[in-house]
MARBA-572981 format. One record per atom (N, C-alpha, C): x, y, z; atom name. Coordinates in Angstrom, 2 decimals. Example, Ala and Ser with C-alpha at 12.3 -4.5 7.8 and 13.67 -1.06 7.14 Angstrom:
         X         Y         Z   site
     13.19     -5.69      7.80      N
     12.30     -4.50      7.80     CA
     13.20     -3.30      7.80      C
     12.85     -2.25      7.08      N
     13.67     -1.06      7.14     CA
     12.90      0.03      7.87      C
This chain:
         X         Y         Z   site
    -62.81   -128.78    227.99      N
    -63.30   -129.84    228.87     CA
    -64.26   -130.70    228.09      C
    -64.03   -131.99    228.08      N
    -64.95   -132.91    227.43     CA
    -66.04   -133.29    228.41      C
    -67.29   -133.25    227.93      N
    -68.41   -133.59    228.80     CA
    -68.71   -135.08    228.70      C
    -69.69   -135.53    229.44      N
    -70.05   -136.94    229.46     CA
    -71.09   -137.28    228.39      C
    -70.90   -136.79    227.19      N
    -71.82   -137.08    226.10     CA
    -72.21   -135.81    225.40      C
    -73.21   -135.83    224.57      N
    -73.97   -137.02    224.18     CA
    -73.17   -137.92    223.24      C
    -73.53   -139.19    223.25      N
    -72.84   -140.18    222.44     CA
    -73.80   -140.79    221.43      C
    -73.23   -141.36    220.38      N
    -74.04   -142.10    219.43     CA
    -74.17   -141.47    218.06      C
    -73.53   -140.34    217.83      N
    -73.60   -139.71    216.52     CA
    -72.94   -138.35    216.56      C
    -72.78   -137.76    215.39      N
    -72.21   -136.43    215.32     CA
    -73.20   -135.38    215.79      C
    -72.70   -134.31    216.34      N
    -73.54   -133.20    216.78     CA
    -73.64   -132.21    215.64      C
    -74.87   -131.90    215.20      N
    -75.10   -131.02    214.07     CA
    -75.47   -129.60    214.48      C
    -76.03   -129.43    215.66      N
    -76.42   -128.10    216.12     CA
    -76.42   -128.07    217.64      C
    -76.14   -126.89    218.18      N
    -76.16   -126.67    219.63     CA
    -76.99   -125.43    219.90      C
    -77.82   -125.51    220.93      N
    -78.64   -124.37    221.36     CA
    -78.46   -124.23    222.87      C
    -78.09   -123.04    223.31      N
    -77.82   -122.81    224.73     CA
    -78.83   -121.82    225.30      C
    -79.42   -122.20    226.41      N
    -80.31   -121.34    227.19     CA
    -80.02   -121.66    228.65      C
    -78.95   -121.08    229.18      N
    -78.37   -121.44    230.47     CA
    -79.43   -121.63    231.54      C
    -79.38   -122.74    232.29      N
    -78.36   -123.77    232.30     CA
    -78.62   -124.89    231.28      C
    -79.65   -124.74    230.45      N
    -79.99   -125.80    229.49     CA
    -79.11   -125.71    228.25      C
    -78.71   -126.88    227.78      N
    -77.99   -127.01    226.51     CA
    -78.68   -128.11    225.74      C
    -78.96   -127.87    224.46      N
    -79.61   -128.85    223.59     CA
    -78.69   -129.12    222.41      C
    -78.66   -130.37    221.94      N
    -77.90   -130.71    220.75     CA
    -78.73   -131.61    219.86      C
    -78.47   -131.52    218.55      N
    -79.03   -132.50    217.62     CA
    -77.92   -133.48    217.28      C
    -78.27   -134.73    217.24      N
    -77.28   -135.78    216.98     CA
    -77.78   -136.70    215.88      C
    -78.20   -136.12    214.76      N
    -78.63   -136.92    213.62     CA
    -79.80   -137.81    213.97      C
    -79.72   -139.08    213.58      N
    -80.81   -140.03    213.83     CA
    -80.93   -140.42    215.29      C
    -79.92   -140.08    216.08      N
    -79.98   -140.37    217.51     CA
    -80.97   -139.43    218.20      C
    -81.20   -138.25    217.61      N
    -82.21   -137.34    218.12     CA
    -81.65   -136.14    218.84      C
    -82.41   -135.66    219.81      N
    -82.05   -134.46    220.57     CA
    -81.66   -134.87    221.98      C
    -80.58   -134.27    222.45      N
    -80.15   -134.44    223.83     CA
    -80.28   -133.11    224.55      C
    -80.54   -133.19    225.86      N
    -80.67   -132.00    226.69     CA
    -79.83   -132.18    227.94      C
    -79.15   -131.10    228.31      N
    -78.43   -131.06    229.58     CA
    -79.03   -129.92    230.40      C
    -79.27   -130.18    231.67      N
    -79.78   -129.13    232.56     CA
    -78.71   -128.64    233.52      C
    -77.45   -129.10    233.30      N
    -76.34   -128.68    234.17     CA
    -75.14   -128.21    233.34      C
    -75.45   -127.41    232.32      N
    -74.41   -126.81    231.47     CA
    -73.52   -127.83    230.77      C
    -74.09   -128.98    230.41      N
    -73.38   -129.94    229.58     CA
    -72.64   -131.04    230.29      C
    -72.76   -131.13    231.60      N
    -72.05   -132.19    232.31     CA
    -72.76   -133.54    232.17      C
    -74.08   -133.54    232.15      N
    -74.86   -134.77    231.99     CA
    -75.93   -134.55    230.93      C
    -76.29   -135.60    230.18      N
    -77.19   -135.49    229.04     CA
    -78.29   -136.54    229.11      C
    -79.50   -136.17    228.66      N
    -80.59   -137.13    228.51     CA
    -81.21   -136.92    227.12      C
    -81.74   -138.01    226.57      N
    -82.46   -137.90    225.30     CA
    -83.82   -137.29    225.55      C
    -84.24   -136.40    224.64      N
    -85.57   -135.79    224.72     CA
    -86.21   -135.93    223.33      C
    -86.67   -137.16    223.04      N
    -87.11   -137.51    221.69     CA
    -88.58   -137.88    221.57      C
    -89.40   -137.61    222.58      N
    -90.81   -138.01    222.52     CA
    -91.53   -137.24    221.41      C
    -91.86   -137.95    220.32      N
    -92.54   -137.35    219.18     CA
    -91.65   -137.16    217.97      C
    -90.34   -137.42    218.12      N
    -89.42   -137.27    216.99     CA
    -88.54   -138.51    216.79      C
    -88.93   -139.63    217.37      N
    -88.13   -140.84    217.29     CA
    -87.85   -141.22    215.84      C
    -86.59   -141.56    215.55      N
    -86.21   -142.06    214.23     CA
    -85.98   -140.99    213.17      C
    -86.18   -139.71    213.51      N
    -85.97   -138.65    212.53     CA
    -84.52   -138.16    212.57      C
    -84.03   -137.75    211.42      N
    -82.70   -137.14    211.32     CA
    -82.81   -135.69    211.75      C
    -82.23   -135.34    212.89      N
    -82.33   -133.98    213.43     CA
    -81.16   -133.15    212.90      C
    -81.45   -131.89    212.51      N
    -80.44   -131.09    211.82     CA
    -80.17   -129.72    212.43      C
    -81.17   -129.08    213.04      N
    -80.98   -127.71    213.51     CA
    -81.91   -127.40    214.67      C
    -81.50   -126.42    215.48      N
    -82.25   -126.03    216.69     CA
    -82.19   -124.53    216.90      C
    -83.24   -124.00    217.49      N
    -83.22   -122.62    217.99     CA
    -84.25   -122.53    219.12      C
    -83.96   -121.74    220.14      N
    -84.92   -121.53    221.23     CA
    -85.38   -120.08    221.19      C
    -86.70   -119.88    221.15      N
    -87.29   -118.56    221.05     CA
    -88.44   -118.46    222.05      C
    -88.38   -117.51    222.94      N
    -89.45   -117.25    223.90     CA
    -89.94   -118.51    224.60      C
    -89.00   -119.32    225.08      N
    -89.35   -120.54    225.81     CA
    -89.73   -121.72    224.95      C
    -89.75   -121.57    223.61      N
    -90.06   -122.66    222.70     CA
    -88.80   -123.09    221.95      C
    -88.63   -124.40    221.81      N
    -87.51   -124.92    221.02     CA
    -88.06   -125.34    219.67      C
    -87.42   -124.88    218.61      N
    -87.78   -125.28    217.25     CA
    -86.69   -126.21    216.73      C
    -87.13   -127.32    216.17      N
    -86.23   -128.37    215.71     CA
    -86.45   -128.61    214.23      C
    -85.36   -128.59    213.47      N
    -85.42   -128.92    212.06     CA
    -84.96   -130.35    211.85      C
    -85.57   -131.00    210.86      N
    -85.21   -132.39    210.55     CA
    -84.98   -132.55    209.05      C
    -84.44   -133.69    208.71      N
    -84.33   -134.05    207.31     CA
    -85.47   -135.02    207.00      C
    -86.36   -134.61    206.12      N
    -87.51   -135.39    205.66     CA
    -88.56   -135.64    206.75      C
    -88.63   -134.72    207.72      N
    -89.66   -134.81    208.74     CA
    -90.27   -133.45    209.05      C
    -89.67   -132.38    208.52      N
    -90.21   -131.04    208.74     CA
    -89.69   -130.39    210.00      C
    -90.55   -129.56    210.60      N
    -90.21   -128.76    211.77     CA
    -91.07   -129.20    212.95      C
    -90.46   -129.23    214.12      N
    -91.14   -129.59    215.36     CA
    -90.90   -128.50    216.39      C
    -91.83   -128.39    217.34      N
    -91.71   -127.40    218.41     CA
    -91.97   -128.07    219.75      C
    -91.19   -127.66    220.75      N
    -91.41   -128.11    222.12     CA
    -91.55   -126.89    223.01      C
    -92.58   -126.91    223.85      N
    -92.80   -125.82    224.81     CA
    -92.45   -126.24    226.22      C
    -91.87   -127.46    226.35      N
    -91.56   -127.98    227.69     CA
    -90.13   -128.55    227.75      C
    -89.17   -127.78    227.23      N
    -87.75   -128.14    227.27     CA
    -87.44   -129.47    226.61      C
    -88.21   -129.83    225.59      N
    -87.93   -131.03    224.82     CA
    -88.61   -132.29    225.32      C
    -89.41   -132.19    226.37      N
    -90.09   -133.40    226.87     CA
    -91.02   -133.99    225.82      C
    -91.74   -133.13    225.10      N
    -92.59   -133.57    224.00     CA
    -92.43   -132.61    222.82      C
    -92.66   -133.12    221.61      N
    -92.52   -132.35    220.37     CA
    -93.79   -132.46    219.55      C
    -94.19   -131.34    218.92      N
    -95.33   -131.37    218.00     CA
    -94.87   -130.88    216.62      C
    -95.44   -131.49    215.61      N
    -95.12   -131.14    214.23     CA
    -95.79   -129.82    213.86      C
    -95.05   -128.92    213.19      N
    -95.59   -127.61    212.79     CA
    -95.18   -127.33    211.34      C
    -95.84   -127.95    210.39      N
    -95.43   -127.88    208.99     CA
    -96.44   -127.23    208.06      C
    -97.45   -126.53    208.59      N
    -98.47   -125.93    207.74     CA
    -97.86   -124.86    206.84      C
    -97.97   -125.05    205.51      N
    -97.44   -124.10    204.54     CA
    -96.11   -124.50    203.95      C
    -95.47   -125.51    204.53      N
    -94.20   -126.00    203.97     CA
    -94.48   -126.99    202.84      C
    -93.51   -127.18    201.94      N
    -93.69   -128.19    200.90     CA
    -93.73   -129.59    201.52      C
    -94.05   -130.63    200.73      N
    -94.12   -131.99    201.30     CA
    -92.86   -132.34    202.08      C
    -93.07   -132.74    203.33      N
    -91.93   -132.97    204.22     CA
    -91.11   -134.19    203.83      C
    -91.66   -135.09    203.04      N
    -90.90   -136.27    202.64     CA
    -89.70   -135.91    201.77      C
    -89.67   -134.69    201.22      N
    -88.54   -134.23    200.42     CA
    -87.86   -133.00    201.02      C
    -88.21   -132.64    202.24      N
    -87.78   -131.36    202.81     CA
    -86.65   -131.53    203.81      C
    -85.57   -130.79    203.60      N
    -84.46   -130.72    204.55     CA
    -84.46   -129.34    205.20      C
    -84.50   -129.31    206.52      N
    -84.40   -128.05    207.26     CA
    -82.93   -127.86    207.61      C
    -82.36   -126.73    207.18      N
    -80.92   -126.53    207.34     CA
    -80.55   -125.51    208.42      C
    -81.48   -124.64    208.81      N
    -81.15   -123.66    209.85     CA
    -82.29   -122.70    210.12      C
    -82.18   -122.01    211.26      N
    -83.18   -121.05    211.69     CA
    -82.52   -119.70    211.96      C
    -83.30   -118.64    211.83      N
    -82.89   -117.29    212.24     CA
    -84.15   -116.55    212.67      C
    -83.99   -115.52    213.50      N
    -85.16   -114.76    213.98     CA
    -84.93   -113.27    213.82      C
    -86.05   -112.57    213.69      N
    -86.07   -111.12    213.72     CA
    -87.43   -110.71    214.26      C
    -87.45   -110.19    215.50      N
    -88.73   -109.85    216.13     CA
    -89.60   -111.09    216.25      C
    -90.82   -111.02    215.71      N
    -91.74   -112.17    215.75     CA
    -91.56   -113.12    214.58      C
    -90.68   -112.79    213.64      N
    -90.48   -113.63    212.47     CA
    -89.42   -114.70    212.72      C
    -89.77   -115.93    212.37      N
    -88.83   -117.05    212.41     CA
    -88.57   -117.45    210.96      C
    -87.32   -117.41    210.55      N
    -86.93   -117.78    209.19     CA
    -86.30   -119.16    209.23      C
    -86.58   -119.95    208.22      N
    -86.00   -121.28    208.13     CA
    -85.41   -121.47    206.74      C
    -84.17   -121.95    206.72      N
    -83.52   -122.33    205.47     CA
    -83.83   -123.78    205.18      C
    -84.11   -124.08    203.91      N
    -84.45   -125.44    203.51     CA
    -83.75   -125.78    202.20      C
    -83.92   -127.02    201.75      N
    -83.41   -127.40    200.44     CA
    -84.33   -126.88    199.33      C
    -85.34   -126.10    199.67      N
    -86.22   -125.46    198.70     CA
    -86.31   -123.96    198.93      C
    -85.28   -123.36    199.55      N
    -85.27   -121.92    199.77     CA
    -85.58   -121.54    201.20      C
    -86.21   -120.36    201.36      N
    -86.46   -119.78    202.68     CA
    -87.97   -119.69    202.93      C
    -88.36   -119.98    204.17      N
    -89.75   -119.83    204.62     CA
    -89.75   -119.02    205.90      C
    -90.88   -118.34    206.18      N
    -90.98   -117.51    207.37     CA
    -92.30   -117.80    208.08      C
    -92.27   -117.72    209.41      N
    -93.48   -117.81    210.22     CA
    -93.52   -116.59    211.12      C
    -94.69   -115.97    211.21      N
    -94.88   -114.83    212.10     CA
    -95.78   -115.18    213.28      C
    -96.12   -116.49    213.39      N
    -97.01   -116.93    214.47     CA
    -96.45   -118.15    215.21      C
    -95.16   -118.10    215.51      N
    -94.46   -119.16    216.25     CA
    -94.60   -120.53    215.62      C
    -94.58   -120.57    214.28      N
    -94.55   -121.83    213.57     CA
    -95.88   -122.43    213.20      C
    -96.99   -121.77    213.54      N
    -98.29   -122.32    213.16     CA
    -98.46   -122.35    211.65      C
    -97.93   -121.33    210.96      N
    -98.03   -121.23    209.50     CA
    -96.70   -120.76    208.93      C
    -96.33   -121.30    207.78      N
    -95.09   -120.94    207.10     CA
    -95.40   -120.42    205.71      C
    -94.67   -119.38    205.29      N
    -94.84   -118.78    203.96     CA
    -93.50   -118.73    203.24      C
    -93.53   -119.05    201.96      N
    -92.33   -119.04    201.13     CA
    -91.82   -117.61    200.94      C
    -90.49   -117.45    200.98      N
    -89.85   -116.14    200.76     CA
    -88.66   -116.33    199.81      C
    -88.94   -116.66    198.54      N
    -87.88   -117.02    197.61     CA
    -87.75   -116.09    196.41      C
    -88.37   -114.91    196.42      N
    -88.28   -114.01    195.28     CA
    -86.83   -113.54    195.10      C
    -86.20   -113.94    194.00      N
    -84.80   -113.63    193.74     CA
    -83.86   -114.75    194.12      C
    -84.35   -115.73    194.88      N
    -83.54   -116.90    195.24     CA
    -83.73   -118.04    194.26      C
    -84.96   -118.23    193.83      N
    -85.28   -119.45    193.12     CA
    -85.45   -120.56    194.14      C
    -85.54   -121.76    193.65      N
    -85.69   -122.90    194.54     CA
    -84.33   -123.58    194.66      C
    -83.55   -123.13    195.65      N
    -82.21   -123.65    195.87     CA
    -82.07   -124.08    197.32      C
    -81.06   -124.90    197.57      N
    -80.80   -125.31    198.94     CA
    -80.06   -124.20    199.68      C
    -80.62   -123.78    200.79      N
    -80.01   -122.79    201.66     CA
    -79.26   -123.55    202.75      C
    -77.99   -123.24    202.90      N
    -77.17   -123.92    203.91     CA
    -77.12   -123.16    205.22      C
    -77.14   -121.82    205.15      N
    -77.05   -120.98    206.35     CA
    -77.95   -119.77    206.18      C
    -78.49   -119.28    207.29      N
    -79.31   -118.07    207.26     CA
    -79.10   -117.31    208.56      C
    -78.87   -115.97    208.46      N
    -78.73   -115.13    209.65     CA
    -79.50   -113.84    209.42      C
    -79.82   -113.15    210.51      N
    -80.53   -111.88    210.43     CA
    -79.74   -110.79    211.14      C
    -79.99   -109.56    210.70      N
    -79.49   -108.37    211.37     CA
    -80.55   -107.30    211.15      C
    -81.45   -107.14    212.12      N
    -82.61   -106.27    211.91     CA
    -83.45   -106.84    210.77      C
    -83.91   -105.98    209.86      N
    -84.71   -106.50    208.74     CA
    -83.85   -107.15    207.65      C
    -82.52   -107.06    207.80      N
    -81.61   -107.63    206.80     CA
    -81.37   -109.11    207.06      C
    -81.41   -109.87    205.97      N
    -81.12   -111.30    206.05     CA
    -80.01   -111.64    205.08      C
    -79.21   -112.62    205.46      N
    -78.18   -113.18    204.60     CA
    -78.41   -114.68    204.57      C
    -78.34   -115.25    203.38      N
    -78.51   -116.69    203.21     CA
    -77.44   -117.19    202.26      C
    -76.93   -118.39    202.52      N
    -75.92   -118.95    201.63     CA
    -76.42   -120.24    201.01      C
    -76.04   -120.41    199.74      N
    -76.21   -121.70    199.07     CA
    -74.83   -122.35    199.06      C
    -74.65   -123.35    198.25      N
    -73.36   -124.05    198.21     CA
    -72.23   -123.10    197.83      C
    -72.49   -122.19    196.88      N
    -71.41   -121.34    196.39     CA
    -71.81   -119.87    196.22      C
    -72.90   -119.44    196.85      N
    -73.37   -118.07    196.70     CA
    -73.88   -117.52    198.02      C
    -73.88   -116.17    198.11      N
    -74.48   -115.51    199.25     CA
    -75.55   -114.55    198.71      C
    -76.67   -114.52    199.42      N
    -77.81   -113.70    199.03     CA
    -78.15   -112.75    200.16      C
    -78.70   -111.58    199.80      N
    -79.03   -110.54    200.77     CA
    -80.47   -110.09    200.56      C
    -81.17   -109.86    201.66      N
    -82.52   -109.29    201.63     CA
    -82.57   -108.13    202.62      C
    -83.04   -106.97    202.15      N
    -83.18   -105.80    203.01     CA
    -84.60   -105.62    203.53      C
    -85.50   -106.57    203.17      N
    -86.92   -106.41    203.51     CA
    -87.51   -107.68    204.12      C
    -86.78   -108.24    205.08      N
    -87.24   -109.44    205.81     CA
    -87.56   -110.61    204.88      C
    -86.78   -110.75    203.83      N
    -86.90   -111.92    202.97     CA
    -87.90   -111.80    201.84      C
    -88.55   -110.65    201.68      N
    -89.51   -110.51    200.57     CA
    -88.80   -110.56    199.23      C
    -87.59   -109.97    199.14      N
    -86.82   -109.94    197.91     CA
    -85.36   -110.24    198.23      C
    -84.72   -111.01    197.37      N
    -83.33   -111.42    197.57     CA
    -82.48   -110.97    196.39      C
    -81.21   -110.65    196.68      N
    -80.23   -110.28    195.66     CA
    -78.96   -111.09    195.88      C
    -78.39   -111.63    194.80      N
    -77.11   -112.32    194.87     CA
    -76.02   -111.27    195.06      C
    -75.18   -111.44    196.07      N
    -74.10   -110.48    196.34     CA
    -72.73   -111.17    196.29      C
    -72.50   -111.95    195.25      N
    -71.27   -112.72    195.11     CA
    -70.06   -111.92    194.65      C
    -70.20   -110.65    194.28      N
    -69.08   -109.88    193.74     CA
    -67.87   -109.97    194.68      C
    -66.75   -110.44    194.16      N
    -65.53   -110.57    194.94     CA
    -65.43   -111.85    195.73      C
    -66.45   -112.68    195.69      N
    -66.44   -113.93    196.44     CA
    -65.62   -114.98    195.69      C
    -64.62   -115.51    196.36      N
    -63.74   -116.48    195.74     CA
    -63.70   -117.78    196.55      C
    -64.85   -118.18    197.08      N
    -64.92   -119.44    197.82     CA
    -66.10   -120.23    197.31      C
    -66.08   -121.53    197.59      N
    -67.21   -122.38    197.29     CA
    -67.43   -123.30    198.47      C
    -68.51   -124.02    198.46      N
    -68.96   -124.87    199.57     CA
    -68.89   -124.07    200.87      C
    -69.73   -123.06    200.95      N
    -69.77   -122.18    202.11     CA
    -70.27   -122.97    203.32      C
    -69.44   -123.01    204.36      N
    -69.71   -123.80    205.55     CA
    -70.51   -123.05    206.60      C
    -70.17   -121.77    206.80      N
    -70.85   -121.02    207.85     CA
    -70.81   -119.53    207.54      C
    -71.67   -118.80    208.25      N
    -71.77   -117.35    208.08     CA
    -71.99   -116.74    209.46      C
    -71.37   -115.60    209.69      N
    -71.54   -114.87    210.95     CA
    -71.45   -113.38    210.64      C
    -71.92   -112.57    211.57      N
    -71.92   -111.13    211.35     CA
    -71.55   -110.41    212.64      C
    -70.66   -109.41    212.51      N
    -70.33   -108.52    213.61     CA
    -70.53   -107.11    213.09      C
    -71.41   -106.36    213.74      N
    -71.77   -105.02    213.28     CA
    -72.23   -105.09    211.83      C
    -71.49   -104.50    210.90      N
    -71.89   -104.52    209.49     CA
    -70.98   -105.41    208.64      C
    -70.13   -106.19    209.27      N
    -69.21   -107.06    208.55     CA
    -69.72   -108.49    208.56      C
    -69.82   -109.09    207.37      N
    -70.26   -110.48    207.23     CA
    -69.03   -111.36    207.02      C
    -68.96   -112.46    207.75      N
    -67.86   -113.41    207.63     CA
    -68.41   -114.72    207.05      C
    -67.68   -115.28    206.09      N
    -68.02   -116.57    205.50     CA
    -66.85   -117.51    205.66      C
    -67.14   -118.79    205.85      N
    -66.07   -119.79    205.81     CA
    -66.43   -120.82    204.74      C
    -65.42   -121.30    204.05      N
    -65.64   -122.28    202.99     CA
    -64.33   -122.66    202.38      C
    -64.37   -123.21    201.17      N
    -63.17   -123.62    200.46     CA
    -62.86   -122.61    199.37      C
    -61.57   -122.37    199.14      N
    -61.18   -121.41    198.12     CA
    -60.66   -122.15    196.89      C
    -60.93   -121.55    195.71      N
    -60.44   -122.13    194.45     CA
    -58.94   -122.15    194.43      C
């Protein structure tokens, strides 16, 4: 079923918290539906003109990633947004590519590796030991285990991101598009040589 929007750009991320649905639509911003996607309104107060890239909702708060604007949080279903970039590198060069959670930890993938916040985004700490400074395209969690992908590699951390190991053995794909996990099986999608 096609809904009545949102219109004006590609949708880069979707976050569902029934009956609310949120989408990022690039420079058009964030749209919210309160009726399971039948009708949409813009919720851009505080993020106007930013390229929106990723979303996650945690304990009633929406976290929004942007390209060259950092991270924003809304505690009122997107009506207003506040910037939460303490501890991140300069936002003028920062791309936020995705979010993952484990307990109170919020992990964010960026074009400079992985960062974590244990205080709902008030402070961010780098977690790149074994990663280097690379662009992370996807990040997921399974308990204390994390998986992160770059353009052509997958990395694993067994200690909530403190240390990372490249686990490319047997990997015959590049430009990894997405990652998912069911039980102990990790699925990757991308292009094959």
